[in-house]
C-alpha positions in Angstrom: 1.7 -7.7 -12.7 4.4 -6.3 -10.5 3.7 -2.7 -9.8 3.6 0.0 -7.1 0.9 0.1 -4.7 0.0 3.7 -5.8 -0.9 2.5 -9.1 -2.6 -0.7 -8.2 -6.3 -1.0 -9.2 -9.0 -0.2 -6.5 -10.7 -3.3 -4.9 -8.0 -5.7 -6.1 -6.2 -7.6 -3.4 -2.3 -7.5 -3.7 0.8 -8.8 -1.9 3.5 -6.6 -0.7 6.6 -8.1 -2.5 9.1 -5.4 -1.4 9.3 -1.9 0.5 12.0 0.7 -0.4 12.6 1.5 3.4 15.4 3.7 2.2 13.0 5.7 0.3 11.0 6.6 3.4 11.9 8.6 6.5 12.4 6.8 9.8 8.9 7.9 11.1 7.2 6.8 7.9 8.7 3.5 8.3 7.8 3.1 11.8 4.0 4.0 11.0 3.9 1.6 8.1 5.2 -1.0 10.3 2.6 -0.2 12.9 0.0 -0.6 10.4 1.3 -4.2 9.7 2.6 -3.2 6.2 5.6 -5.6 5.7 6.7 -8.0 2.7 4.2 -10.8 2.3 1.2 -9.0 3.7 -2.0 -8.7 1.5 -3.7 -5.4 1.1 -6.7 -4.1 -1.0 -6.5 -0.4 -2.3 -10.0 0.9 -1.5 -10.2 4.5 -2.8 -8.1 7.6 -3.5 -8.4 11.2 -2.3 -10.4 12.8 -4.9 -11.1 12.8 -8.6 -8.1 15.3 -9.2 -5.6 13.8 -6.6 -4.2 10.3 -5.9 -3.5 11.4 -2.3 -4.2 10.0 0.2 -4.7 6.3 -0.4 -7.0 4.2 1.6 -6.3 0.5 2.2 -7.7 -2.5 3.7 -5.0 -4.5 5.8 -6.9 -7.3 7.3 -9.8 -6.0 9.2 -8.2 -2.5 9.5 -8.5 0.6 7.2 -5.5 2.6 7.0 -4.6 5.8 5.1 -1.2 6.3 3.5 0.2 9.0 1.3 0.7 8.2 -2.4 4.5 9.0 -2.0 4.5 6.2 0.7 2.5 3.9 -1.5 5.0 4.4 -4.5 7.7 2.9 -2.2 5.9 -0.4 -2.0 6.0 -2.9 -4.6 3.2 -5.2 -5.0 2.5 -8.4 -6.8 -0.9 -10.3 -7.6 -2.2 -12.1 -4.2 -2.8 -15.8 -4.2 -6.2 -17.0 -5.3 -8.4 -17.7 -2.4 
């Protein structure tokens, strides 16, 4: 599996492989960095906005819970997390 975060299965831990910073505004990039979303970090998609919308996306990042837009998640490439 090597997909974007916006299409990752819910409840499955993944590792951020690459972030397309050029596809994000300066403020969006700063916000993602403040949340700790960087290459190599493991995250778990928890739930999406609603039955009819994939926006926003709630993530577990360590012990934090953060919310990002589906468009931002589409800029984040992920791979399977290492087995614990």
